[in-house]
N, CA, C, O and the ligand as a Tripos MOL2 file, in Angstrom:
@<TRIPOS>MOLECULE
protein
  245   243    62     0     0
PROTEIN
NO_CHARGES

@<TRIPOS>ATOM
      1 N         -22.3720   -1.1650   -6.4320 N.3       1 MET1
      2 CA        -21.6230    0.0570   -6.1340 C.3       1 MET1
      3 C         -20.2450   -0.3080   -5.6100 C.2       1 MET1
      4 O         -20.0920   -1.2070   -4.7840 O.2       1 MET1
      5 N         -19.2730    0.3910   -6.0950 N.am      2 ARG2
      6 CA        -17.9060    0.1410   -5.6490 C.3       2 ARG2
      7 C         -17.4310    1.2900   -4.7860 C.2       2 ARG2
      8 O         -17.5570    2.4600   -5.1450 O.2       2 ARG2
      9 N         -16.8900    0.9320   -3.6560 N.am      3 LYS3
     10 CA        -16.2720    1.9530   -2.8270 C.3       3 LYS3
     11 C         -14.9740    2.4100   -3.4690 C.2       3 LYS3
     12 O         -14.1990    1.6090   -3.9910 O.2       3 LYS3
     13 N         -14.7620    3.6840   -3.4200 N.am      4 LYS4
     14 CA        -13.4810    4.1980   -3.9060 C.3       4 LYS4
     15 C         -12.3980    3.8180   -2.9040 C.2       4 LYS4
     16 O         -12.5420    4.0240   -1.6990 O.2       4 LYS4
     17 N         -11.3410    3.2740   -3.4160 N.am      5 ARG5
     18 CA        -10.2640    2.8790   -2.5140 C.3       5 ARG5
     19 C          -9.0350    3.7380   -2.7430 C.2       5 ARG5
     20 O          -8.7540    4.1890   -3.8530 O.2       5 ARG5
     21 N          -8.3320    3.9410   -1.6780 N.am      6 ASN6
     22 CA         -7.1300    4.7610   -1.7480 C.3       6 ASN6
     23 C          -5.9860    4.0750   -1.0280 C.2       6 ASN6
     24 O          -6.1850    3.2350   -0.1510 O.2       6 ASN6
     25 N          -4.7970    4.4530   -1.4190 N.am      7 LEU7
     26 CA         -3.5920    3.9530   -0.7760 C.3       7 LEU7
     27 C          -3.1320    4.9830    0.2450 C.2       7 LEU7
     28 O          -2.9170    6.1500   -0.0830 O.2       7 LEU7
     29 N          -2.9840    4.5340    1.4870 N.am      8 ARG8
     30 CA         -2.5190    5.4580    2.5170 C.3       8 ARG8
     31 C          -1.2320    4.9430    3.1510 C.2       8 ARG8
     32 O          -1.1800    3.8140    3.6390 O.2       8 ARG8
     33 N          -0.2270    5.7520    3.1410 N.am      9 VAL9
     34 CA          1.0590    5.3620    3.7360 C.3       9 VAL9
     35 C           0.9530    5.4540    5.2510 C.2       9 VAL9
     36 O           0.5130    6.4680    5.7910 O.2       9 VAL9
     37 N           1.3580    4.3870    5.9310 N.am     10 THR10
     38 CA          1.2830    4.3580    7.3930 C.3      10 THR10
     39 C           2.6530    4.3800    8.0500 C.2      10 THR10
     40 O           2.7680    4.6910    9.2360 O.2      10 THR10
     41 N           3.6750    4.0580    7.3050 N.am     11 LYS11
     42 CA          5.0200    4.0520    7.8830 C.3      11 LYS11
     43 C           6.0140    4.6460    6.8970 C.2      11 LYS11
     44 O           6.0550    4.2690    5.7260 O.2      11 LYS11
     45 N           6.7960    5.5610    7.3850 N.am     12 TRP12
     46 CA          7.7970    6.2210    6.5530 C.3      12 TRP12
     47 C           9.1810    5.9290    7.1070 C.2      12 TRP12
     48 O           9.3750    5.8610    8.3210 O.2      12 TRP12
     49 N          10.1330    5.7590    6.2120 N.am     13 LEU13
     50 CA         11.5350    5.7170    6.6050 C.3      13 LEU13
     51 C          12.1750    6.9570    6.0100 C.2      13 LEU13
     52 O          12.3820    7.0500    4.8000 O.2      13 LEU13
     53 N          12.4860    7.9130    6.8860 N.am     14 ASN14
     54 CA         12.8850    9.2360    6.4020 C.3      14 ASN14
     55 C          11.7820    9.7640    5.4820 C.2      14 ASN14
     56 O          10.6510    9.9510    5.9320 O.2      14 ASN14
     57 N          12.0800   10.0020    4.2350 N.am     15 MET15
     58 CA         11.0760   10.5500    3.3170 C.3      15 MET15
     59 C          10.4580    9.4730    2.4310 C.2      15 MET15
     60 O           9.6860    9.7760    1.5210 O.2      15 MET15
     61 N          10.8000    8.2140    2.7020 N.am     16 THR16
     62 CA         10.3930    7.1380    1.8110 C.3      16 THR16
     63 C           9.2200    6.3490    2.3860 C.2      16 THR16
     64 O           9.2820    5.9140    3.5360 O.2      16 THR16
     65 N           8.1640    6.1580    1.6180 N.am     17 PRO17
     66 CA          7.0420    5.3510    2.1020 C.3      17 PRO17
     67 C           7.4320    3.8810    2.1940 C.2      17 PRO17
     68 O           7.8510    3.2890    1.2000 O.2      17 PRO17
     69 N           7.2960    3.2810    3.3870 N.am     18 ALA18
     70 CA          7.7230    1.8980    3.5970 C.3      18 ALA18
     71 C           6.5400    0.9400    3.6930 C.2      18 ALA18
     72 O           6.5980   -0.1850    3.1950 O.2      18 ALA18
     73 N           5.4740    1.3920    4.3340 N.am     19 VAL19
     74 CA          4.2890    0.5610    4.5060 C.3      19 VAL19
     75 C           3.0620    1.4090    4.1900 C.2      19 VAL19
     76 O           2.9780    2.5790    4.5650 O.2      19 VAL19
     77 N           2.1140    0.7890    3.4920 N.am     20 ALA20
     78 CA          0.8800    1.4920    3.1730 C.3      20 ALA20
     79 C          -0.2890    0.5300    3.2960 C.2      20 ALA20
     80 O          -0.1150   -0.6870    3.2290 O.2      20 ALA20
     81 N          -1.4670    1.0770    3.4750 N.am     21 VAL21
     82 CA         -2.6640    0.2450    3.5560 C.3      21 VAL21
     83 C          -3.7040    0.7300    2.5520 C.2      21 VAL21
     84 O          -3.7240    1.8920    2.1460 O.2      21 VAL21
     85 N          -4.5600   -0.2040    2.1730 N.am     22 CYS22
     86 CA         -5.7350    0.1280    1.3810 C.3      22 CYS22
     87 C          -6.7890    0.6900    2.3300 C.2      22 CYS22
     88 O          -7.1150    0.0590    3.3350 O.2      22 CYS22
     89 N          -7.3190    1.8590    2.0220 N.am     23 THR23
     90 CA         -8.3070    2.4710    2.9120 C.3      23 THR23
     91 C          -9.6490    1.7480    2.8500 C.2      23 THR23
     92 O         -10.5060    1.9490    3.7110 O.2      23 THR23
     93 N          -9.8270    0.9240    1.8520 N.am     24 SER24
     94 CA        -11.0900    0.2120    1.7050 C.3      24 SER24
     95 C         -11.1080   -1.1020    2.4920 C.2      24 SER24
     96 O         -12.0730   -1.3780    3.2040 O.2      24 SER24
     97 N         -10.0400   -1.9210    2.3690 N.am     25 CYS25
     98 CA        -10.0430   -3.2370    3.0120 C.3      25 CYS25
     99 C          -8.9380   -3.3960    4.0510 C.2      25 CYS25
    100 O          -8.8290   -4.4510    4.6750 O.2      25 CYS25
    101 N          -8.1250   -2.3760    4.2450 N.am     26 ASN26
    102 CA         -7.0490   -2.3930    5.2410 C.3      26 ASN26
    103 C          -5.9350   -3.3750    4.9530 C.2      26 ASN26
    104 O          -5.1260   -3.6660    5.8340 O.2      26 ASN26
    105 N          -5.8790   -3.8810    3.7590 N.am     27 GLN27
    106 CA         -4.7460   -4.7380    3.4350 C.3      27 GLN27
    107 C          -3.4610   -3.9090    3.4680 C.2      27 GLN27
    108 O          -3.4210   -2.7540    3.0420 O.2      27 GLN27
    109 N          -2.4130   -4.5510    3.9920 N.am     28 GLU28
    110 CA         -1.1500   -3.8380    4.1560 C.3      28 GLU28
    111 C          -0.1820   -4.2090    3.0420 C.2      28 GLU28
    112 O          -0.1240   -5.3550    2.5970 O.2      28 GLU28
    113 N           0.5630   -3.2230    2.6140 N.am     29 PHE29
    114 CA          1.5760   -3.4340    1.5790 C.3      29 PHE29
    115 C           2.9160   -2.9360    2.0970 C.2      29 PHE29
    116 O           3.0040   -1.8570    2.6830 O.2      29 PHE29
    117 N           3.9510   -3.7270    1.8770 N.am     30 GLN30
    118 CA          5.2820   -3.3070    2.3100 C.3      30 GLN30
    119 C           6.1980   -3.1750    1.1110 C.2      30 GLN30
    120 O           6.2550   -4.0510    0.2490 O.2      30 GLN30
    121 N           6.8970   -2.0870    1.0740 N.am     31 ALA31
    122 CA          7.8820   -1.9170    0.0110 C.3      31 ALA31
    123 C           9.0870   -2.7920    0.3150 C.2      31 ALA31
    124 O           9.5620   -2.7910    1.4510 O.2      31 ALA31
    125 N           9.6020   -3.5430   -0.6610 N.am     32 PRO32
    126 CA         10.7890   -4.3640   -0.4340 C.3      32 PRO32
    127 C          12.0130   -3.4970   -0.1670 C.2      32 PRO32
    128 O          12.1030   -2.3560   -0.6200 O.2      32 PRO32
    129 N          12.9490   -4.0690    0.5780 N.am     33 MET33
    130 CA         14.1680   -3.3530    0.9650 C.3      33 MET33
    131 C          14.8470   -2.6620   -0.2190 C.2      33 MET33
    132 O          15.2790   -1.5130   -0.1280 O.2      33 MET33
    133 N          14.9270   -3.3860   -1.3170 N.am     34 VAL34
    134 CA         15.6400   -2.8380   -2.4760 C.3      34 VAL34
    135 C          14.9460   -1.5840   -3.0110 C.2      34 VAL34
    136 O          15.5910   -0.6770   -3.5380 O.2      34 VAL34
    137 N          13.6360   -1.5520   -2.8680 N.am     35 ALA35
    138 CA         12.8930   -0.3900   -3.3670 C.3      35 ALA35
    139 C          13.0010    0.8000   -2.4210 C.2      35 ALA35
    140 O          12.7840    1.9450   -2.8190 O.2      35 ALA35
    141 N          13.3390    0.5140   -1.1580 N.am     36 LEU36
    142 CA         13.3970    1.5910   -0.1700 C.3      36 LEU36
    143 C          14.5780    2.5310   -0.3690 C.2      36 LEU36
    144 O          14.6610    3.5850    0.2610 O.2      36 LEU36
    145 N          15.4700    2.1440   -1.2340 N.am     37 ARG37
    146 CA         16.6410    2.9910   -1.4600 C.3      37 ARG37
    147 C          16.2910    4.2470   -2.2490 C.2      37 ARG37
    148 O          17.0010    5.2520   -2.1950 O.2      37 ARG37
    149 N          15.1960    4.1720   -2.9730 N.am     38 ARG38
    150 CA         14.7600    5.3550   -3.7290 C.3      38 ARG38
    151 C          13.2860    5.6110   -3.4400 C.2      38 ARG38
    152 O          12.4470    4.7170   -3.5530 O.2      38 ARG38
    153 N          12.9970    6.8290   -3.0720 N.am     39 THR39
    154 CA         11.6210    7.1800   -2.7340 C.3      39 THR39
    155 C          10.6630    6.8670   -3.8790 C.2      39 THR39
    156 O           9.5690    6.3460   -3.6600 O.2      39 THR39
    157 N          11.0830    7.1900   -5.1010 N.am     40 SER40
    158 CA         10.1940    6.9840   -6.2460 C.3      40 SER40
    159 C           9.9520    5.5020   -6.4960 C.2      40 SER40
    160 O           8.8580    5.1150   -6.9050 O.2      40 SER40
    161 N          10.9630    4.6670   -6.2540 N.am     41 ASP41
    162 CA         10.8000    3.2170   -6.4200 C.3      41 ASP41
    163 C           9.8450    2.6520   -5.3830 C.2      41 ASP41
    164 O           8.9760    1.8380   -5.6960 O.2      41 ASP41
    165 N          10.0180    3.0920   -4.1540 N.am     42 ALA42
    166 CA          9.1530    2.6080   -3.0840 C.3      42 ALA42
    167 C           7.7020    3.0060   -3.3430 C.2      42 ALA42
    168 O           6.7820    2.2020   -3.1940 O.2      42 ALA42
    169 N           7.5250    4.2500   -3.7300 N.am     43 GLN43
    170 CA          6.1830    4.7370   -4.0380 C.3      43 GLN43
    171 C           5.5500    3.9310   -5.1760 C.2      43 GLN43
    172 O           4.3880    3.5290   -5.1000 O.2      43 GLN43
    173 N           6.3350    3.7050   -6.2280 N.am     44 ALA44
    174 CA          5.8340    2.9780   -7.3900 C.3      44 ALA44
    175 C           5.5110    1.5330   -7.0410 C.2      44 ALA44
    176 O           4.5210    0.9790   -7.5200 O.2      44 ALA44
    177 N           6.3540    0.9210   -6.2000 N.am     45 ASN45
    178 CA          6.1410   -0.4660   -5.8110 C.3      45 ASN45
    179 C           4.8670   -0.6160   -4.9940 C.2      45 ASN45
    180 O           4.0780   -1.5310   -5.2300 O.2      45 ASN45
    181 N           4.6680    0.2670   -4.0470 N.am     46 LEU46
    182 CA          3.4560    0.2210   -3.2280 C.3      46 LEU46
    183 C           2.2150    0.4340   -4.0900 C.2      46 LEU46
    184 O           1.2010   -0.2440   -3.9290 O.2      46 LEU46
    185 N           2.3210    1.3830   -5.0020 N.am     47 GLN47
    186 CA          1.1880    1.6760   -5.8880 C.3      47 GLN47
    187 C           0.8600    0.4620   -6.7560 C.2      47 GLN47
    188 O          -0.3070    0.1580   -7.0020 O.2      47 GLN47
    189 N           1.9010   -0.2200   -7.2130 N.am     48 GLN48
    190 CA          1.7200   -1.3880   -8.0690 C.3      48 GLN48
    191 C           1.0260   -2.5180   -7.3080 C.2      48 GLN48
    192 O           0.1000   -3.1510   -7.8160 O.2      48 GLN48
    193 N           1.4930   -2.7600   -6.0750 N.am     49 GLN49
    194 CA          0.8550   -3.7940   -5.2540 C.3      49 GLN49
    195 C          -0.6030   -3.4400   -4.9740 C.2      49 GLN49
    196 O          -1.4910   -4.2910   -5.0130 O.2      49 GLN49
    197 N          -0.8160   -2.1730   -4.6930 N.am     50 PHE50
    198 CA         -2.1700   -1.6940   -4.4130 C.3      50 PHE50
    199 C          -3.0820   -1.8900   -5.6220 C.2      50 PHE50
    200 O          -4.2040   -2.3780   -5.4880 O.2      50 PHE50
    201 N          -2.6010   -1.5140   -6.7850 N.am     51 ASP51
    202 CA         -3.3990   -1.6460   -8.0030 C.3      51 ASP51
    203 C          -3.7270   -3.1030   -8.3080 C.2      51 ASP51
    204 O          -4.7820   -3.3990   -8.8680 O.2      51 ASP51
    205 N          -2.8250   -4.0140   -7.9380 N.am     52 ALA52
    206 CA         -2.9880   -5.4250   -8.2820 C.3      52 ALA52
    207 C          -3.8740   -6.1850   -7.2950 C.2      52 ALA52
    208 O          -4.4260   -7.2300   -7.6390 O.2      52 ALA52
    209 N          -4.0130   -5.6730   -6.0820 N.am     53 HIS53
    210 CA         -4.7180   -6.4590   -5.0710 C.3      53 HIS53
    211 C          -6.2330   -6.3970   -5.2530 C.2      53 HIS53
    212 O          -6.7840   -5.4690   -5.8450 O.2      53 HIS53
    213 N          -6.8670   -7.4170   -4.7210 N.am     54 GLN54
    214 CA         -8.3230   -7.4640   -4.7090 C.3      54 GLN54
    215 C          -8.7740   -7.1310   -3.3070 C.2      54 GLN54
    216 O          -8.2970   -7.7270   -2.3410 O.2      54 GLN54
    217 N          -9.6820   -6.1910   -3.1850 N.am     55 CYS55
    218 CA        -10.2000   -5.8710   -1.8510 C.3      55 CYS55
    219 C         -10.9780   -7.0590   -1.3050 C.2      55 CYS55
    220 O         -11.8160   -7.6560   -1.9800 O.2      55 CYS55
    221 N         -10.6620   -7.3740   -0.0550 N.am     56 GLN56
    222 CA        -11.3410   -8.4760    0.6070 C.3      56 GLN56
    223 C         -12.4600   -7.9280    1.4940 C.2      56 GLN56
    224 O         -12.2690   -6.9410    2.2050 O.2      56 GLN56
    225 N         -13.6100   -8.5640    1.4490 N.am     57 PRO57
    226 CA        -14.6670   -8.1490    2.3760 C.3      57 PRO57
    227 C         -14.2240   -8.4350    3.8090 C.2      57 PRO57
    228 O         -13.5450   -9.4300    4.0620 O.2      57 PRO57
    229 N         -14.6040   -7.5710    4.7410 N.am     58 GLN58
    230 CA        -14.0990   -7.6950    6.0960 C.3      58 GLN58
    231 C         -15.0900   -8.3420    7.0490 C.2      58 GLN58
    232 O         -15.1300   -7.9960    8.2300 O.2      58 GLN58
    233 N         -15.8780   -9.2630    6.5560 N.am     59 ASP59
    234 CA        -16.9020   -9.8670    7.4110 C.3      59 ASP59
    235 C         -16.5590  -11.2990    7.7980 C.2      59 ASP59
    236 O         -17.4330  -12.0600    8.2140 O.2      59 ASP59
    237 N         -15.2830  -11.6670    7.6630 N.am     60 SER60
    238 CA        -14.9160  -13.0720    7.8590 C.3      60 SER60
    239 C         -14.4680  -13.3810    9.2850 C.2      60 SER60
    240 O         -14.2010  -14.5400    9.6040 O.2      60 SER60
    241 N         -14.3820  -12.3870   10.1350 N.am     61 GLU61
    242 CA        -13.8640  -12.6550   11.4740 C.3      61 GLU61
    243 C         -14.9650  -13.0790   12.4260 C.2      61 GLU61
    244 O         -14.7000  -13.3440   13.5980 O.2      61 GLU61
    245 ZN         -8.3020   -3.1210   -0.7580 Zn       62 ZN62
@<TRIPOS>BOND
     1     1     2 1
     2     2     3 1
     3     3     4 2
     4     3     5 am
     5     5     6 1
     6     6     7 1
     7     7     8 2
     8     7     9 am
     9     9    10 1
    10    10    11 1
    11    11    12 2
    12    11    13 am
    13    13    14 1
    14    14    15 1
    15    15    16 2
    16    15    17 am
    17    17    18 1
    18    18    19 1
    19    19    20 2
    20    19    21 am
    21    21    22 1
    22    22    23 1
    23    23    24 2
    24    23    25 am
    25    25    26 1
    26    26    27 1
    27    27    28 2
    28    27    29 am
    29    29    30 1
    30    30    31 1
    31    31    32 2
    32    31    33 am
    33    33    34 1
    34    34    35 1
    35    35    36 2
    36    35    37 am
    37    37    38 1
    38    38    39 1
    39    39    40 2
    40    39    41 am
    41    41    42 1
    42    42    43 1
    43    43    44 2
    44    43    45 am
    45    45    46 1
    46    46    47 1
    47    47    48 2
    48    47    49 am
    49    49    50 1
    50    50    51 1
    51    51    52 2
    52    51    53 am
    53    53    54 1
    54    54    55 1
    55    55    56 2
    56    55    57 am
    57    57    58 1
    58    58    59 1
    59    59    60 2
    60    59    61 am
    61    61    62 1
    62    62    63 1
    63    63    64 2
    64    63    65 am
    65    65    66 1
    66    66    67 1
    67    67    68 2
    68    67    69 am
    69    69    70 1
    70    70    71 1
    71    71    72 2
    72    71    73 am
    73    73    74 1
    74    74    75 1
    75    75    76 2
    76    75    77 am
    77    77    78 1
    78    78    79 1
    79    79    80 2
    80    79    81 am
    81    81    82 1
    82    82    83 1
    83    83    84 2
    84    83    85 am
    85    85    86 1
    86    86    87 1
    87    87    88 2
    88    87    89 am
    89    89    90 1
    90    90    91 1
    91    91    92 2
    92    91    93 am
    93    93    94 1
    94    94    95 1
    95    95    96 2
    96    95    97 am
    97    97    98 1
    98    98    99 1
    99    99   100 2
   100    99   101 am
   101   101   102 1
   102   102   103 1
   103   103   104 2
   104   103   105 am
   105   105   106 1
   106   106   107 1
   107   107   108 2
   108   107   109 am
   109   109   110 1
   110   110   111 1
   111   111   112 2
   112   111   113 am
   113   113   114 1
   114   114   115 1
   115   115   116 2
   116   115   117 am
   117   117   118 1
   118   118   119 1
   119   119   120 2
   120   119   121 am
   121   121   122 1
   122   122   123 1
   123   123   124 2
   124   123   125 am
   125   125   126 1
   126   126   127 1
   127   127   128 2
   128   127   129 am
   129   129   130 1
   130   130   131 1
   131   131   132 2
   132   131   133 am
   133   133   134 1
   134   134   135 1
   135   135   136 2
   136   135   137 am
   137   137   138 1
   138   138   139 1
   139   139   140 2
   140   139   141 am
   141   141   142 1
   142   142   143 1
   143   143   144 2
   144   143   145 am
   145   145   146 1
   146   146   147 1
   147   147   148 2
   148   147   149 am
   149   149   150 1
   150   150   151 1
   151   151   152 2
   152   151   153 am
   153   153   154 1
   154   154   155 1
   155   155   156 2
   156   155   157 am
   157   157   158 1
   158   158   159 1
   159   159   160 2
   160   159   161 am
   161   161   162 1
   162   162   163 1
   163   163   164 2
   164   163   165 am
   165   165   166 1
   166   166   167 1
   167   167   168 2
   168   167   169 am
   169   169   170 1
   170   170   171 1
   171   171   172 2
   172   171   173 am
   173   173   174 1
   174   174   175 1
   175   175   176 2
   176   175   177 am
   177   177   178 1
   178   178   179 1
   179   179   180 2
   180   179   181 am
   181   181   182 1
   182   182   183 1
   183   183   184 2
   184   183   185 am
   185   185   186 1
   186   186   187 1
   187   187   188 2
   188   187   189 am
   189   189   190 1
   190   190   191 1
   191   191   192 2
   192   191   193 am
   193   193   194 1
   194   194   195 1
   195   195   196 2
   196   195   197 am
   197   197   198 1
   198   198   199 1
   199   199   200 2
   200   199   201 am
   201   201   202 1
   202   202   203 1
   203   203   204 2
   204   203   205 am
   205   205   206 1
   206   206   207 1
   207   207   208 2
   208   207   209 am
   209   209   210 1
   210   210   211 1
   211   211   212 2
   212   211   213 am
   213   213   214 1
   214   214   215 1
   215   215   216 2
   216   215   217 am
   217   217   218 1
   218   218   219 1
   219   219   220 2
   220   219   221 am
   221   221   222 1
   222   222   223 1
   223   223   224 2
   224   223   225 am
   225   225   226 1
   226   226   227 1
   227   227   228 2
   228   227   229 am
   229   229   230 1
   230   230   231 1
   231   231   232 2
   232   231   233 am
   233   233   234 1
   234   234   235 1
   235   235   236 2
   236   235   237 am
   237   237   238 1
   238   238   239 1
   239   239   240 2
   240   239   241 am
   241   241   242 1
   242   242   243 1
   243   243   244 2
@<TRIPOS>SUBSTRUCTURE
     1 MET1         2 RESIDUE 1 A MET
     2 ARG2         6 RESIDUE 1 A ARG
     3 LYS3        10 RESIDUE 1 A LYS
     4 LYS4        14 RESIDUE 1 A LYS
     5 ARG5        18 RESIDUE 1 A ARG
     6 ASN6        22 RESIDUE 1 A ASN
     7 LEU7        26 RESIDUE 1 A LEU
     8 ARG8        30 RESIDUE 1 A ARG
     9 VAL9        34 RESIDUE 1 A VAL
    10 THR10       38 RESIDUE 1 A THR
    11 LYS11       42 RESIDUE 1 A LYS
    12 TRP12       46 RESIDUE 1 A TRP
    13 LEU13       50 RESIDUE 1 A LEU
    14 ASN14       54 RESIDUE 1 A ASN
    15 MET15       58 RESIDUE 1 A MET
    16 THR16       62 RESIDUE 1 A THR
    17 PRO17       66 RESIDUE 1 A PRO
    18 ALA18       70 RESIDUE 1 A ALA
    19 VAL19       74 RESIDUE 1 A VAL
    20 ALA20       78 RESIDUE 1 A ALA
    21 VAL21       82 RESIDUE 1 A VAL
    22 CYS22       86 RESIDUE 1 A CYS
    23 THR23       90 RESIDUE 1 A THR
    24 SER24       94 RESIDUE 1 A SER
    25 CYS25       98 RESIDUE 1 A CYS
    26 ASN26      102 RESIDUE 1 A ASN
    27 GLN27      106 RESIDUE 1 A GLN
    28 GLU28      110 RESIDUE 1 A GLU
    29 PHE29      114 RESIDUE 1 A PHE
    30 GLN30      118 RESIDUE 1 A GLN
    31 ALA31      122 RESIDUE 1 A ALA
    32 PRO32      126 RESIDUE 1 A PRO
    33 MET33      130 RESIDUE 1 A MET
    34 VAL34      134 RESIDUE 1 A VAL
    35 ALA35      138 RESIDUE 1 A ALA
    36 LEU36      142 RESIDUE 1 A LEU
    37 ARG37      146 RESIDUE 1 A ARG
    38 ARG38      150 RESIDUE 1 A ARG
    39 THR39      154 RESIDUE 1 A THR
    40 SER40      158 RESIDUE 1 A SER
    41 ASP41      162 RESIDUE 1 A ASP
    42 ALA42      166 RESIDUE 1 A ALA
    43 GLN43      170 RESIDUE 1 A GLN
    44 ALA44      174 RESIDUE 1 A ALA
    45 ASN45      178 RESIDUE 1 A ASN
    46 LEU46      182 RESIDUE 1 A LEU
    47 GLN47      186 RESIDUE 1 A GLN
    48 GLN48      190 RESIDUE 1 A GLN
    49 GLN49      194 RESIDUE 1 A GLN
    50 PHE50      198 RESIDUE 1 A PHE
    51 ASP51      202 RESIDUE 1 A ASP
    52 ALA52      206 RESIDUE 1 A ALA
    53 HIS53      210 RESIDUE 1 A HIS
    54 GLN54      214 RESIDUE 1 A GLN
    55 CYS55      218 RESIDUE 1 A CYS
    56 GLN56      222 RESIDUE 1 A GLN
    57 PRO57      226 RESIDUE 1 A PRO
    58 GLN58      230 RESIDUE 1 A GLN
    59 ASP59      234 RESIDUE 1 A ASP
    60 SER60      238 RESIDUE 1 A SER
    61 GLU61      242 RESIDUE 1 A GLU
    62 ZN62       245 GROUP 0 **** ****
């Protein structure tokens, strides 16, 4: 069974998403400075990183 994962923005700069986390594994994603100039770029960049990442099990601590 796979948990459904979602991208949640945790930090905004004005109206632009700057930092987001995976709701499943809590991995953090940061939009690069260049992408922060346009809201749509920042959103797309975060989504791309999110789609590409592998959820890590959280039992390693
Ligand atoms: Zn994840």
